[in-house]
ROMARVEX-108672 format. One record per residue (C-alpha): residue number from 1; residue in one letter; x negated, y negated, z. Coordinates in nm, 3 decimals, m for minus. Layout:
BEGIN
> resi, resn, u, v, w
> NUM, A, X, Y, Z
...
END
This chain:
BEGIN
> resi, resn, u, v, w
> 1, X, m4.365, 5.091, m3.917
> 2, X, m4.184, 5.240, m4.217
> 3, X, m3.917, 4.931, m4.192
> 4, X, m4.205, 4.688, m4.190
> 5, X, m4.354, 4.819, m4.494
> 6, X, m4.003, 4.831, m4.661
> 7, X, m3.946, 4.473, m4.562
> 8, X, m4.268, 4.365, m4.711
> 9, X, m4.200, 4.527, m5.031
> 10, X, m3.866, 4.378, m5.065
> 11, X, m4.055, 4.044, m4.994
> 12, X, m4.288, 4.094, m5.269
> 13, X, m4.034, 4.232, m5.520
> 14, X, m3.807, 3.899, m5.477
> 15, X, m4.136, 3.699, m5.477
> 16, X, m4.234, 3.898, m5.829
> 17, X, m3.848, 3.854, m5.976
> 18, X, m3.868, 3.475, m5.920
> 19, X, m4.232, 3.428, m6.052
> 20, X, m4.124, 3.648, m6.375
> 21, X, m3.826, 3.389, m6.410
> 22, X, m4.030, 3.069, m6.399
> 23, X, m4.298, 3.225, m6.627
> 24, X, m4.008, 3.328, m6.874
> 25, X, m3.917, 2.955, m6.837
> 26, X, m4.257, 2.831, m6.904
> 27, X, m4.260, 3.051, m7.229
> 28, X, m3.926, 2.917, m7.335
> 29, X, m4.050, 2.566, m7.294
> 30, X, m4.379, 2.609, m7.464
> 31, X, m4.235, 2.781, m7.746
> 32, X, m3.959, 2.468, m7.794
> 33, X, m4.262, 2.230, m7.761
> 34, X, m4.438, 2.422, m8.028
> 35, X, m4.138, 2.393, m8.250
> 36, X, m4.122, 2.020, m8.175
> 37, X, m4.459, 1.960, m8.288
> 38, X, m4.437, 2.185, m8.579
> 39, X, m4.131, 1.959, m8.696
> 40, X, m4.332, 1.641, m8.651
> 41, X, m4.641, 1.777, m8.834
> 42, X, m4.377, 1.870, m9.124
> 43, X, m4.252, 1.527, m9.138
> 44, X, m4.599, 1.357, m9.130
> 45, X, m4.749, 1.582, m9.409
> 46, X, m4.437, 1.600, m9.611
> 47, X, m4.454, 1.977, m9.639
> 48, X, m4.375, 2.312, m9.439
> 49, X, m4.630, 2.397, m9.212
> 50, X, m4.747, 2.773, m9.198
> 51, X, m4.564, 2.986, m8.971
> 52, X, m4.783, 3.204, m8.738
> 53, X, m4.612, 3.517, m8.586
> 54, X, m4.512, 3.467, m8.237
> 55, X, m4.721, 3.729, m8.039
> 56, X, m4.474, 3.722, m7.726
> 57, X, m4.174, 3.777, m7.954
> 58, X, m4.174, 4.111, m7.957
> 59, X, m4.142, 4.139, m8.361
> 60, X, m4.385, 4.195, m8.591
END
């Protein structure tokens, strides 16, 4: 029974590692898209758009 529990925990751990990697990739993709849209906005309005702090960036 302990082996089965261990196997289940290891499977779940691998799943969570893969899911975490996917979510990190999604955050990077969204950050790049945000940057791209901000550049478009700056070009359209001829000025620098206000920069909001990145809540996921870790710094304040």
